[in-house]
Backbone as CSV, one residue per row, in Angstrom:
resi,resn,N_x,N_y,N_z,CA_x,CA_y,CA_z,C_x,C_y,C_z
1,MET,-33.931,-6.470,-0.125,-33.700,-6.611,1.314,-32.975,-5.369,1.821
2,THR,-33.482,-4.778,2.886,-32.906,-3.550,3.434,-32.539,-3.738,4.907
3,LEU,-31.708,-2.814,5.394,-31.363,-2.827,6.814,-32.615,-2.620,7.665
4,GLN,-33.525,-1.800,7.169,-34.766,-1.544,7.902,-35.585,-2.813,8.085
5,GLN,-35.678,-3.614,7.037,-36.413,-4.875,7.138,-35.752,-5.812,8.146
6,MET,-34.428,-5.825,8.164,-33.725,-6.656,9.142,-34.037,-6.191,10.560
7,ARG,-34.081,-4.879,10.754,-34.422,-4.343,12.075,-35.834,-4.756,12.477
8,TYR,-36.746,-4.751,11.530,-38.130,-5.161,11.807,-38.167,-6.608,12.286
9,ILE,-37.431,-7.499,11.581,-37.427,-8.920,11.938,-36.893,-9.116,13.354
10,ILE,-35.801,-8.440,13.674,-35.195,-8.567,15.000,-36.158,-8.072,16.078
11,GLU,-36.828,-6.946,15.825,-37.750,-6.378,16.814,-38.939,-7.304,17.051
12,VAL,-39.501,-7.856,15.977,-40.647,-8.771,16.120,-40.222,-10.020,16.888
13,ALA,-39.039,-10.545,16.566,-38.560,-11.751,17.236,-38.370,-11.498,18.732
14,GLU,-37.836,-10.325,19.071,-37.599,-10.013,20.482,-38.886,-9.725,21.237
15,ARG,-39.861,-9.097,20.575,-41.140,-8.768,21.224,-42.099,-9.942,21.243
16,GLY,-41.971,-10.824,20.256,-42.891,-11.960,20.172,-44.286,-11.555,19.739
17,SER,-44.422,-10.351,19.208,-45.750,-9.839,18.836,-45.592,-8.760,17.775
18,MET,-46.391,-8.869,16.722,-46.390,-7.852,15.680,-46.852,-6.509,16.244
19,ASN,-47.889,-6.579,17.068,-48.476,-5.362,17.614,-47.481,-4.621,18.498
20,GLU,-46.808,-5.361,19.388,-45.828,-4.737,20.288,-44.624,-4.210,19.520
21,ALA,-44.214,-4.955,18.506,-43.075,-4.519,17.706,-43.414,-3.247,16.942
22,ALA,-44.645,-3.182,16.408,-45.068,-1.997,15.660,-45.060,-0.770,16.563
23,LYS,-45.524,-0.926,17.795,-45.525,0.197,18.739,-44.096,0.666,19.016
24,SER,-43.197,-0.302,19.227,-41.807,0.032,19.537,-41.129,0.734,18.361
25,LEU,-41.515,0.347,17.137,-40.902,0.910,15.931,-41.613,2.178,15.455
26,PHE,-42.702,2.517,16.105,-43.490,3.706,15.758,-44.011,3.656,14.315
27,ILE,-44.468,2.468,13.932,-45.137,2.316,12.637,-46.425,1.542,12.868
28,SER,-47.298,1.539,11.879,-48.554,0.804,12.022,-48.299,-0.682,11.862
29,GLN,-49.181,-1.498,12.481,-49.013,-2.949,12.370,-49.154,-3.430,10.931
30,PRO,-50.128,-2.907,10.153,-50.224,-3.343,8.752,-48.959,-3.052,7.949
31,SER,-48.328,-1.895,8.215,-47.089,-1.553,7.504,-45.966,-2.527,7.869
32,LEU,-45.888,-2.877,9.141,-44.871,-3.828,9.589,-45.104,-5.199,8.975
33,THR,-46.342,-5.656,9.016,-46.685,-6.962,8.446,-46.370,-7.002,6.962
34,SER,-46.731,-5.927,6.262,-46.482,-5.855,4.821,-44.990,-5.913,4.510
35,ALA,-44.155,-5.188,5.291,-42.710,-5.168,5.050,-42.095,-6.547,5.240
36,ILE,-42.586,-7.271,6.259,-42.046,-8.607,6.523,-42.479,-9.590,5.435
37,ARG,-43.719,-9.490,4.994,-44.206,-10.384,3.932,-43.444,-10.138,2.621
38,GLU,-43.143,-8.888,2.343,-42.369,-8.568,1.132,-40.982,-9.200,1.189
39,LEU,-40.372,-9.163,2.377,-39.047,-9.757,2.527,-39.126,-11.271,2.376
40,GLU,-40.129,-11.887,2.976,-40.299,-13.337,2.855,-40.495,-13.738,1.395
41,LYS,-41.251,-12.934,0.681,-41.495,-13.216,-0.736,-40.215,-13.069,-1.544
42,GLU,-39.448,-12.024,-1.249,-38.199,-11.775,-1.973,-37.208,-12.908,-1.784
43,LEU,-37.115,-13.423,-0.542,-36.141,-14.472,-0.228,-36.687,-15.879,-0.403
44,SER,-37.993,-15.986,-0.677,-38.668,-17.290,-0.835,-38.514,-18.149,0.414
45,ILE,-38.679,-17.519,1.563,-38.648,-18.247,2.833,-39.800,-17.754,3.705
46,THR,-40.111,-18.551,4.743,-41.077,-18.134,5.760,-40.307,-17.870,7.040
47,ILE,-40.350,-16.640,7.515,-39.565,-16.266,8.694,-40.358,-16.520,9.973
48,PHE,-41.667,-16.226,9.946,-42.508,-16.416,11.137,-43.679,-17.339,10.835
49,ASN,-43.991,-18.229,11.801,-45.246,-18.981,11.786,-46.286,-18.157,12.520
50,ARG,-47.404,-17.910,11.908,-48.455,-17.099,12.511,-49.620,-17.995,12.906
51,SER,-50.140,-17.786,14.118,-51.292,-18.567,14.610,-52.100,-17.702,15.568
52,ASN,-53.202,-18.236,16.048,-54.042,-17.497,17.003,-53.307,-17.226,18.306
53,ARG,-52.310,-18.041,18.588,-51.558,-17.869,19.833,-50.417,-16.859,19.682
54,GLY,-50.178,-16.390,18.465,-49.105,-15.420,18.257,-48.202,-15.834,17.111
55,ILE,-46.921,-15.478,17.209,-45.974,-15.797,16.144,-44.742,-16.481,16.731
56,ASP,-44.155,-17.347,15.920,-42.919,-18.031,16.296,-41.975,-18.049,15.096
57,LEU,-40.682,-18.022,15.377,-39.696,-18.128,14.306,-39.683,-19.531,13.718
58,THR,-39.601,-19.620,12.409,-39.384,-20.903,11.748,-37.897,-21.236,11.814
59,THR,-37.543,-22.437,11.368,-36.119,-22.797,11.298,-35.381,-21.849,10.373
60,GLU,-36.003,-21.546,9.217,-35.410,-20.595,8.281,-35.316,-19.206,8.906
61,GLY,-36.352,-18.882,9.694,-36.368,-17.578,10.346,-35.255,-17.420,11.362
62,SER,-34.993,-18.485,12.117,-33.914,-18.440,13.109,-32.565,-18.252,12.440
63,GLU,-32.376,-18.940,11.313,-31.132,-18.802,10.561,-30.983,-17.372,10.028
64,PHE,-32.080,-16.841,9.466,-32.042,-15.477,8.939,-31.763,-14.470,10.049
65,LEU,-32.374,-14.682,11.208,-32.191,-13.774,12.334,-30.719,-13.686,12.734
66,GLY,-30.030,-14.821,12.720,-28.608,-14.831,13.061,-27.792,-13.997,12.097
67,TYR,-28.071,-14.162,10.805,-27.361,-13.360,9.805,-27.694,-11.879,9.946
68,ALA,-28.979,-11.586,10.176,-29.409,-10.186,10.282,-28.708,-9.477,11.443
69,ARG,-28.599,-10.175,12.582,-27.913,-9.573,13.728,-26.448,-9.263,13.388
70,GLN,-25.771,-10.186,12.682,-24.372,-9.964,12.309,-24.227,-8.759,11.380
71,VAL,-25.128,-8.675,10.397,-25.065,-7.561,9.443,-25.252,-6.236,10.158
72,LEU,-26.244,-6.154,11.040,-26.516,-4.895,11.740,-25.405,-4.537,12.724
73,GLU,-24.800,-5.560,13.331,-23.677,-5.289,14.233,-22.488,-4.727,13.455
74,GLN,-22.207,-5.311,12.270,-21.110,-4.815,11.444,-21.402,-3.401,10.939
75,TYR,-22.650,-3.158,10.573,-23.033,-1.830,10.107,-22.851,-0.804,11.230
76,SER,-23.220,-1.204,12.444,-23.092,-0.307,13.578,-21.629,0.034,13.847
77,LEU,-20.753,-0.973,13.729,-19.318,-0.746,13.929,-18.760,0.195,12.858
78,MET,-19.182,-0.025,11.606,-18.718,0.816,10.514,-19.210,2.254,10.684
79,GLU,-20.458,2.387,11.079,-21.040,3.707,11.282,-20.308,4.448,12.400
80,GLU,-20.000,3.717,13.468,-19.278,4.318,14.594,-17.891,4.772,14.166
81,HIS,-17.227,3.920,13.346,-15.867,4.235,12.923,-15.807,5.488,12.058
82,TYR,-16.766,5.625,11.134,-16.696,6.712,10.160,-17.496,7.959,10.531
83,HIS,-18.416,7.829,11.467,-19.262,8.976,11.776,-19.203,9.426,13.231
84,GLU,-19.342,8.479,14.134,-19.454,8.848,15.535,-18.096,9.036,16.201
85,LYS,-17.129,8.230,15.791,-15.811,8.294,16.428,-14.835,9.002,15.500
86,LYS,-14.528,10.215,15.782,-13.623,10.994,14.949,-12.183,10.622,15.278
87,ASP,-11.436,10.260,14.235,-10.039,9.884,14.420,-9.168,11.112,14.171
88,ASP,-8.595,11.664,15.243,-7.792,12.879,15.143,-6.309,12.587,14.910
89,ARG,-5.964,11.313,14.771,-4.557,10.989,14.576,-4.069,11.502,13.223
90,LYS,-2.854,12.022,13.196,-2.249,12.466,11.959,-1.930,11.246,11.097
91,LYS,-2.184,11.368,9.801,-1.941,10.259,8.881,-0.894,10.660,7.851
92,PHE,-0.001,9.726,7.541,1.011,9.957,6.517,1.451,8.614,5.963
93,TYR,1.239,8.411,4.669,1.589,7.156,4.016,2.512,7.438,2.830
94,VAL,3.533,6.600,2.677,4.506,6.725,1.589,4.640,5.382,0.889
95,SER,4.687,5.410,-0.445,5.006,4.219,-1.230,6.336,4.456,-1.921
96,THR,7.215,3.486,-1.871,8.573,3.706,-2.363,9.148,2.472,-3.038
97,GLN,10.051,2.696,-3.968,10.861,1.601,-4.462,11.755,1.144,-3.312
98,HIS,12.490,0.071,-3.503,13.199,-0.575,-2.391,14.485,0.170,-2.031
99,TYR,14.308,1.329,-1.391,15.432,2.165,-0.981,15.509,2.207,0.540
100,THR,16.660,1.815,1.074,16.819,1.888,2.526,16.816,3.338,3.007
101,PHE,17.294,4.260,2.165,17.327,5.652,2.605,15.911,6.219,2.729
102,SER,14.951,5.694,1.968,13.558,6.116,2.139,13.035,5.708,3.509
103,VAL,13.368,4.474,3.898,12.930,3.961,5.201,13.567,4.759,6.327
104,GLU,14.856,5.040,6.183,15.568,5.795,7.222,15.025,7.223,7.326
105,ALA,14.786,7.868,6.175,14.252,9.232,6.176,12.856,9.260,6.788
106,PHE,12.060,8.255,6.478,10.719,8.146,7.039,10.788,8.045,8.563
107,SER,11.685,7.192,9.052,11.826,7.002,10.500,12.261,8.285,11.189
108,LYS,13.195,9.004,10.573,13.670,10.257,11.166,12.549,11.304,11.200
109,ALA,11.749,11.360,10.123,10.645,12.324,10.082,9.610,12.003,11.156
110,VAL,9.357,10.714,11.359,8.398,10.299,12.394,8.906,10.693,13.772
111,MET,10.180,10.420,14.040,10.740,10.741,15.356,10.757,12.248,15.604
112,LYS,11.077,13.028,14.588,11.131,14.478,14.758,9.747,15.086,14.923
113,ALA,8.729,14.402,14.410,7.363,14.914,14.536,6.935,14.950,16.000
114,GLY,7.427,13.983,16.785,7.162,13.977,18.229,5.692,13.912,18.588
115,MET,4.907,13.166,17.828,3.463,13.089,18.076,3.133,11.971,19.061
116,ASP,2.128,12.208,19.889,1.677,11.185,20.823,0.790,10.151,20.128
117,GLU,0.084,10.587,19.094,-0.804,9.693,18.357,-0.628,9.932,16.863
118,TYR,-0.528,8.858,16.104,-0.447,9.001,14.645,-0.771,7.668,13.985
119,ASP,-0.996,7.728,12.679,-1.250,6.545,11.855,-0.407,6.705,10.593
120,PHE,0.816,6.152,10.581,1.758,6.307,9.485,2.031,4.955,8.836
121,ALA,2.472,4.986,7.587,2.824,3.741,6.896,3.823,4.025,5.791
122,ILE,4.724,3.066,5.567,5.632,3.128,4.423,5.562,1.774,3.729
123,TYR,5.318,1.814,2.420,5.158,0.595,1.626,6.304,0.497,0.617
124,GLU,7.127,-0.534,0.735,8.119,-0.810,-0.297,7.427,-1.678,-1.342
125,THR,7.290,-1.165,-2.561,6.443,-1.856,-3.518,6.911,-1.642,-4.949
126,ARG,6.127,-2.134,-5.900,6.476,-2.058,-7.319,6.220,-0.666,-7.882
127,THR,6.896,-0.376,-8.981,6.822,0.953,-9.586,5.398,1.352,-9.943
128,HIS,4.685,0.478,-10.644,3.327,0.844,-11.062,2.380,0.947,-9.869
129,GLU,2.661,0.222,-8.781,1.823,0.313,-7.589,2.078,1.627,-6.847
130,ILE,3.296,2.141,-6.940,3.585,3.456,-6.362,2.734,4.510,-7.056
131,ILE,2.701,4.453,-8.379,1.898,5.398,-9.158,0.424,5.268,-8.784
132,SER,-0.067,4.041,-8.689,-1.469,3.800,-8.342,-1.787,4.263,-6.925
133,ASP,-0.878,4.009,-5.980,-1.108,4.395,-4.582,-1.273,5.907,-4.438
134,VAL,-0.407,6.659,-5.125,-0.475,8.118,-5.023,-1.713,8.639,-5.750
135,LYS,-1.991,8.078,-6.914,-3.175,8.485,-7.678,-4.446,8.295,-6.856
136,ASN,-4.578,7.146,-6.205,-5.797,6.797,-5.478,-5.828,7.324,-4.052
137,GLY,-4.775,8.032,-3.625,-4.766,8.613,-2.293,-4.376,7.650,-1.196
138,ARG,-3.943,6.446,-1.554,-3.483,5.517,-0.521,-2.208,6.052,0.129
139,SER,-1.366,6.700,-0.686,-0.139,7.309,-0.182,-0.090,8.776,-0.589
140,GLU,0.431,9.594,0.315,0.581,11.010,-0.005,1.742,11.235,-0.961
141,LEU,2.802,10.432,-0.803,3.993,10.561,-1.637,4.412,9.203,-2.184
142,GLY,5.070,9.237,-3.341,5.673,8.042,-3.914,7.120,8.340,-4.256
143,ILE,8.025,7.429,-3.906,9.457,7.641,-4.146,9.943,6.671,-5.223
144,LEU,10.498,7.230,-6.302,11.050,6.417,-7.385,12.086,7.229,-8.153
145,TYR,12.627,6.635,-9.211,13.653,7.351,-9.971,13.247,7.487,-11.436
146,LEU,13.808,8.478,-12.094,13.718,8.626,-13.537,15.128,8.638,-14.109
147,ASN,15.267,8.198,-15.345,16.510,8.375,-16.084,16.150,8.614,-17.542
148,ASP,17.148,8.753,-18.392,16.882,9.073,-19.791,16.058,7.985,-20.474
149,PHE,16.196,6.746,-19.999,15.504,5.632,-20.644,14.021,5.576,-20.303
150,ASN,13.681,5.707,-19.023,12.276,5.503,-18.618,11.457,6.785,-18.521
151,GLU,12.103,7.942,-18.654,11.416,9.198,-18.371,10.188,9.433,-19.249
152,ARG,10.293,9.165,-20.546,9.172,9.457,-21.434,7.947,8.617,-21.075
153,ILE,8.153,7.323,-20.841,7.036,6.428,-20.520,6.423,6.772,-19.166
154,LEU,7.262,6.920,-18.156,6.743,7.201,-16.819,6.127,8.592,-16.730
155,SER,6.713,9.560,-17.416,6.156,10.912,-17.386,4.750,10.934,-17.991
156,ASN,4.530,10.135,-19.024,3.182,10.011,-19.589,2.221,9.412,-18.574
157,ASP,2.705,8.407,-17.832,1.887,7.809,-16.766,1.537,8.854,-15.717
158,PHE,2.514,9.638,-15.325,2.281,10.666,-14.308,1.215,11.652,-14.789
159,LYS,1.344,12.087,-16.014,0.419,13.072,-16.566,-1.001,12.513,-16.636
160,GLU,-1.133,11.270,-17.092,-2.450,10.643,-17.215,-3.117,10.457,-15.848
161,ASN,-2.318,10.320,-14.815,-2.850,10.076,-13.475,-2.833,11.304,-12.582
162,ASN,-2.630,12.477,-13.196,-2.689,13.741,-12.458,-1.632,13.814,-11.357
163,LEU,-0.410,13.392,-11.707,0.677,13.350,-10.739,1.830,14.247,-11.174
164,ILE,2.583,14.734,-10.197,3.747,15.581,-10.446,4.981,14.917,-9.837
165,PHE,6.055,14.861,-10.612,7.331,14.320,-10.119,8.270,15.477,-9.811
166,THR,8.867,15.471,-8.622,9.830,16.491,-8.225,11.139,15.816,-7.862
167,GLU,12.202,16.211,-8.540,13.504,15.596,-8.284,14.059,16.025,-6.933
168,LEU,14.626,15.061,-6.218,15.274,15.317,-4.932,16.786,15.412,-5.091
169,PHE,17.356,14.476,-5.834,18.790,14.513,-6.108,19.116,13.576,-7.269
170,SER,20.288,13.813,-7.850,20.775,12.996,-8.956,22.027,12.256,-8.498
171,CYS,22.219,11.041,-9.008,23.376,10.265,-8.567,23.874,9.346,-9.682
172,ASP,25.121,8.945,-9.586,25.692,7.988,-10.525,25.155,6.590,-10.211
173,THR,25.459,5.655,-11.075,25.015,4.275,-10.879,26.112,3.470,-10.180
174,TYR,25.707,2.712,-9.176,26.634,1.900,-8.390,26.231,0.426,-8.444
175,VAL,27.211,-0.422,-8.199,26.956,-1.858,-8.055,26.877,-2.146,-6.563
176,TYR,25.746,-2.694,-6.143,25.550,-2.987,-4.727,25.730,-4.486,-4.527
177,LEU,26.655,-4.854,-3.654,26.978,-6.273,-3.464,27.520,-6.533,-2.069
178,SER,27.703,-7.795,-1.769,28.247,-8.186,-0.469,29.696,-7.717,-0.363
179,SER,30.085,-7.335,0.842,31.477,-6.914,1.049,32.442,-8.088,0.893
180,GLU,31.910,-9.327,0.831,32.731,-10.520,0.618,32.785,-10.902,-0.861
181,HIS,32.098,-10.161,-1.692,32.067,-10.458,-3.127,33.467,-10.281,-3.720
182,PRO,33.849,-11.094,-4.692,35.187,-10.974,-5.308,35.475,-9.599,-5.906
183,LEU,34.424,-8.831,-6.252,34.631,-7.520,-6.861,34.486,-6.360,-5.859
184,ALA,34.236,-6.687,-4.605,33.904,-5.664,-3.608,35.035,-4.668,-3.355
185,LYS,36.287,-5.064,-3.566,37.416,-4.185,-3.261,37.842,-3.315,-4.447
186,LYS,37.180,-3.479,-5.571,37.580,-2.724,-6.755,37.157,-1.258,-6.652
187,LYS,37.902,-0.389,-7.336,37.574,1.042,-7.355,36.337,1.290,-8.211
188,LYS,36.282,0.605,-9.363,35.149,0.673,-10.265,34.932,-0.705,-10.866
189,ILE,33.698,-0.949,-11.335,33.364,-2.255,-11.893,32.744,-2.071,-13.278
190,SER,33.133,-2.928,-14.201,32.567,-2.900,-15.553,31.512,-4.001,-15.697
191,PHE,30.671,-3.862,-16.717,29.664,-4.890,-16.974,30.322,-6.234,-17.291
192,LYS,31.435,-6.195,-18.004,32.115,-7.439,-18.365,32.530,-8.206,-17.117
193,GLU,32.982,-7.471,-16.101,33.382,-8.126,-14.847,32.184,-8.700,-14.105
194,LEU,30.999,-8.131,-14.337,29.793,-8.599,-13.641,29.159,-9.822,-14.303
195,ASP,29.515,-10.094,-15.547,28.856,-11.158,-16.302,28.788,-12.518,-15.594
196,PRO,29.821,-12.931,-14.859,29.747,-14.257,-14.217,28.760,-14.334,-13.039
197,TYR,28.265,-13.198,-12.604,27.453,-13.162,-11.383,25.994,-12.799,-11.696
198,PRO,25.052,-13.298,-10.897,23.633,-13.015,-11.162,23.225,-11.598,-10.776
199,CYS,22.507,-10.944,-11.682,21.936,-9.629,-11.392,20.611,-9.826,-10.673
200,LEU,20.408,-9.134,-9.589,19.184,-9.244,-8.802,18.220,-8.148,-9.240
201,SER,17.011,-8.541,-9.609,16.034,-7.595,-10.143,14.729,-7.708,-9.365
202,PHE,14.197,-6.559,-8.940,12.916,-6.566,-8.227,11.782,-6.792,-9.218
203,ASP,11.032,-7.850,-8.981,9.932,-8.227,-9.871,8.858,-7.140,-9.898
204,GLN,8.353,-6.839,-11.085,7.355,-5.784,-11.244,5.969,-6.325,-11.594
205,GLY,5.768,-7.624,-11.427,4.441,-8.201,-11.627,3.928,-7.999,-13.038
206,GLU,2.675,-7.590,-13.158,2.044,-7.433,-14.468,2.674,-6.320,-15.290
207,LYS,3.392,-5.426,-14.647,4.064,-4.328,-15.346,5.563,-4.615,-15.438
208,ASN,5.916,-5.863,-15.657,7.318,-6.268,-15.644,7.997,-5.910,-16.968
209,SER,8.051,-4.612,-17.270,8.698,-4.144,-18.492,9.986,-3.416,-18.125
210,PHE,10.834,-3.201,-19.122,12.105,-2.515,-18.881,11.882,-1.128,-18.286
211,TYR,10.802,-0.466,-18.707,10.574,0.916,-18.280,10.210,1.026,-16.795
212,TYR,9.640,-0.035,-16.230,9.220,0.003,-14.834,10.251,-0.636,-13.894
213,ALA,11.350,-1.102,-14.446,12.372,-1.753,-13.623,12.948,-0.782,-12.594
214,GLU,13.243,-1.291,-11.413,13.868,-0.467,-10.379,15.361,-0.303,-10.638
215,GLU,15.905,-1.190,-11.433,17.338,-1.149,-11.703,17.575,-0.417,-13.028
216,VAL,18.535,0.480,-13.031,18.888,1.168,-14.274,19.552,0.178,-15.231
217,LEU,19.660,0.574,-16.498,20.281,-0.264,-17.523,19.592,-1.628,-17.615
218,SER,18.267,-1.596,-17.555,17.481,-2.833,-17.528,17.497,-3.583,-18.855
219,THR,17.904,-2.923,-19.947,17.922,-3.591,-21.250,19.246,-4.296,-21.538
220,TYR,20.189,-4.184,-20.624,21.467,-4.872,-20.828,21.217,-6.387,-20.880
221,PRO,21.890,-7.108,-21.803,21.657,-8.563,-21.934,22.362,-9.366,-20.830
222,TYR,21.821,-9.299,-19.628,22.420,-10.010,-18.494,22.409,-11.520,-18.747
223,ARG,23.500,-12.165,-18.446,23.582,-13.619,-18.636,22.819,-14.352,-17.534
224,LYS,22.810,-13.760,-16.341,22.149,-14.405,-15.203,21.292,-13.371,-14.483
225,VAL,20.033,-13.706,-14.251,19.117,-12.799,-13.551,18.338,-13.586,-12.510
226,VAL,18.240,-13.045,-11.315,17.388,-13.620,-10.265,16.375,-12.557,-9.872
227,HIS,15.089,-12.877,-10.015,14.028,-11.930,-9.667,13.640,-12.115,-8.196
228,VAL,13.513,-11.032,-7.498,13.117,-11.056,-6.084,11.991,-10.046,-5.883
229,ASN,11.311,-10.134,-4.747,10.225,-9.167,-4.506,10.349,-8.438,-3.169
230,ASP,11.462,-8.618,-2.471,11.669,-7.825,-1.260,13.161,-7.638,-1.008
231,ARG,13.470,-6.623,-0.240,14.860,-6.224,-0.012,15.634,-7.273,0.788
232,ALA,14.990,-7.913,1.751,15.678,-8.910,2.571,16.157,-10.086,1.715
233,THR,15.317,-10.531,0.778,15.711,-11.628,-0.107,16.872,-11.213,-0.997
234,ALA,16.831,-9.979,-1.494,17.928,-9.486,-2.328,19.245,-9.528,-1.562
235,LEU,19.223,-9.097,-0.309,20.443,-9.111,0.506,20.931,-10.546,0.728
236,ASN,19.994,-11.468,0.940,20.377,-12.876,1.110,21.046,-13.418,-0.149
237,MET,20.487,-13.063,-1.316,21.042,-13.547,-2.575,22.430,-12.963,-2.842
238,MET,22.694,-11.766,-2.326,24.032,-11.186,-2.473,25.061,-12.024,-1.723
239,THR,24.650,-12.563,-0.603,25.553,-13.376,0.208,25.648,-14.806,-0.322
240,LEU,24.488,-15.400,-0.626,24.459,-16.817,-0.993,24.880,-17.087,-2.432
241,LEU,24.522,-16.180,-3.343,24.789,-16.416,-4.763,25.842,-15.464,-5.350
242,LYS,26.404,-14.617,-4.497,27.308,-13.573,-4.996,26.597,-12.695,-6.027
243,GLY,25.315,-12.444,-5.760,24.535,-11.592,-6.650,24.824,-10.131,-6.412
244,TYR,24.271,-9.297,-7.287,24.451,-7.850,-7.164,23.225,-7.162,-7.744
245,THR,23.089,-5.904,-7.436,22.066,-5.087,-8.072,22.651,-3.716,-8.344
246,LEU,22.004,-2.971,-9.218,22.455,-1.620,-9.550,21.613,-0.622,-8.786
247,CYS,22.275,0.368,-8.197,21.544,1.265,-7.304,22.139,2.661,-7.307
248,SER,21.624,3.490,-6.417,22.050,4.887,-6.319,23.371,5.057,-5.587
249,GLY,23.789,4.046,-4.867,25.018,4.141,-4.087,24.815,4.700,-2.698
250,VAL,23.583,5.094,-2.361,23.291,5.618,-1.021,23.056,4.423,-0.098
251,ILE,23.935,4.202,0.817,23.891,3.025,1.685,23.553,3.424,3.120
252,CYS,22.666,2.669,3.742,22.308,2.897,5.150,22.777,1.688,5.953
253,GLU,23.968,1.784,6.510,24.543,0.648,7.229,23.724,0.257,8.447
254,GLN,23.057,1.230,9.056,22.269,0.937,10.246,21.144,-0.052,9.939
255,LEU,20.636,-0.005,8.699,19.530,-0.890,8.324,20.022,-2.169,7.658
256,ASN,20.992,-2.055,6.761,21.448,-3.230,6.009,22.653,-3.918,6.642
257,GLY,23.271,-3.279,7.617,24.446,-3.861,8.228,25.709,-3.465,7.482
258,GLU,26.853,-3.875,8.006,28.136,-3.509,7.429,28.633,-4.525,6.413
259,GLY,27.831,-5.535,6.116,28.284,-6.610,5.224,28.062,-6.342,3.754
260,TYR,27.770,-5.094,3.390,27.485,-4.769,1.986,28.195,-3.480,1.603
261,THR,28.435,-3.336,0.318,29.133,-2.144,-0.161,28.617,-1.743,-1.533
262,ALA,28.898,-0.516,-1.926,28.499,-0.016,-3.239,29.752,0.469,-3.965
263,VAL,29.949,-0.044,-5.169,31.118,0.300,-5.981,30.627,0.966,-7.267
264,PRO,31.232,2.079,-7.684,30.782,2.749,-8.906,30.833,1.834,-10.132
265,LEU,29.799,1.906,-10.939,29.757,1.174,-12.203,30.371,2.055,-13.286
266,ILE,31.145,1.455,-14.164,31.707,2.217,-15.285,30.574,2.475,-16.278
267,SER,29.950,3.625,-16.130,28.791,3.977,-16.949,28.504,5.460,-16.771
268,ASP,27.884,6.061,-17.776,27.481,7.466,-17.674,26.035,7.597,-17.191
269,GLU,25.406,6.472,-16.875,23.991,6.467,-16.498,23.768,7.195,-15.171
270,LYS,22.774,8.083,-15.156,22.418,8.834,-13.953,21.012,8.445,-13.496
271,MET,20.827,8.421,-12.192,19.500,8.210,-11.605,19.041,9.518,-10.977
272,ARG,17.797,9.898,-11.231,17.225,11.097,-10.620,16.131,10.656,-9.649
273,ILE,16.503,10.614,-8.387,15.571,10.191,-7.344,14.613,11.342,-7.036
274,GLY,13.328,11.047,-6.938,12.367,12.101,-6.639,11.093,11.573,-6.032
275,TYR,10.153,12.486,-5.801,8.882,12.068,-5.206,7.706,12.445,-6.113
276,LEU,6.673,11.621,-6.023,5.418,11.848,-6.730,4.376,12.371,-5.759
277,LYS,3.545,13.279,-6.223,2.390,13.725,-5.465,1.277,14.041,-6.439
278,ARG,0.069,14.049,-5.938,-1.055,14.466,-6.767,-0.935,15.960,-7.052
279,SER,-1.250,16.363,-8.283,-1.108,17.772,-8.652,-2.094,18.659,-7.905
280,ASP,-3.190,18.081,-7.416,-4.201,18.881,-6.713,-4.076,18.793,-5.195
281,SER,-2.968,18.231,-4.706,-2.810,18.071,-3.253,-1.791,19.052,-2.699
282,HIS,-1.894,19.309,-1.396,-0.936,20.151,-0.687,-0.197,19.285,0.328
283,LEU,1.106,19.460,0.413,1.905,18.616,1.288,1.606,18.882,2.758
284,SER,1.464,17.810,3.513,1.291,17.929,4.959,2.628,18.283,5.588
285,ASP,2.604,18.688,6.834,3.849,19.052,7.533,4.787,17.851,7.650
286,ILE,4.222,16.676,7.917,5.073,15.489,8.057,5.670,15.107,6.704
287,ALA,4.937,15.338,5.602,5.472,15.076,4.264,6.638,16.015,3.971
288,LYS,6.501,17.273,4.352,7.579,18.244,4.151,8.819,17.849,4.947
289,SER,8.611,17.358,6.161,9.729,16.921,6.993,10.420,15.712,6.369
290,PHE,9.627,14.786,5.839,10.173,13.592,5.180,11.007,13.992,3.959
291,ILE,10.497,14.909,3.160,11.220,15.375,1.971,12.534,16.042,2.367
292,LYS,12.493,16.808,3.431,13.710,17.465,3.928,14.760,16.428,4.303
293,GLU,14.328,15.352,4.953,15.256,14.278,5.324,15.799,13.579,4.077
294,MET,14.933,13.371,3.082,15.355,12.701,1.854,16.445,13.498,1.128
295,LYS,16.324,14.808,1.132,17.283,15.654,0.426,18.686,15.549,1.017
296,LYS,18.781,15.135,2.261,20.083,15.015,2.921,20.945,13.898,2.325
297,TYR,20.319,13.016,1.560,21.066,11.916,0.953,21.691,12.318,-0.387
298,ASN,21.516,13.560,-0.781,22.056,14.062,-2.032,23.577,13.913,-2.050
299,PRO,24.141,13.098,-2.951,25.610,12.898,-2.989,26.370,14.198,-3.240
300,ALA,25.713,15.170,-3.877,26.395,16.421,-4.189,26.697,17.244,-2.947
301,ILE,25.991,16.933,-1.844,26.192,17.679,-0.591,27.463,17.229,0.117
302,ASP,27.862,15.975,-0.115,29.047,15.443,0.580,30.316,16.220,0.220
């Protein structure tokens, strides 16, 4: 079954005559008749009743005609979208681990771009999906971290998928929790002090391994763990369950509010925040602006 055959059926139905339809389609009547008979044979249906008085649609034919019109209308819309209507809007997509500073940097880059028309997106998602998004071109950049523990595994993934990781900044590990948490006023926090409270971990789906965890020190034997899949739920759990998560310590109060704080963890663990790009791609101007904004969160600059 082809689009051409569907067009033939629609034309014959509208003309009510094989001869008139053939003239309109600029083909011979025998060729038109043959194409329709082949389609009827393929589908094991009769589309037209033929008689000395002309042709009429059968019940099956009327049903087929309805489907054919829908298919051709959808094809026409798709053709218009990809061929006839050129979309000149600038596009920029980013996939990131659950970092508020990524969202803030993205927003600042968008505002500074000052464009009247654009098509931008930022996806807060799982580690392996960030890698897949950049590999497949869904996103121009991916934001995640490396440390001594996950670097070998993730670097192999990057290499296999033709991706390059560029470090933006390095930071110590912090405990992120509610400002009402019993440990919120401490200068530093140890793992032993955290044991009574649930650690909040972003679920990684089918790739839920220690190496793909968004939280550093993922192999620590936490007594209590609550898995979440979005930042808003994590913040709720910090308030409701006195939960915490381990993070870079870069806090965006404008987005998360003033009800949360980051306290240094007693640990030598470092996070190296950076971006992924395809090795064969060139950064767009908006991507360069976004990266420039991201670099401003470097703790070493303070």
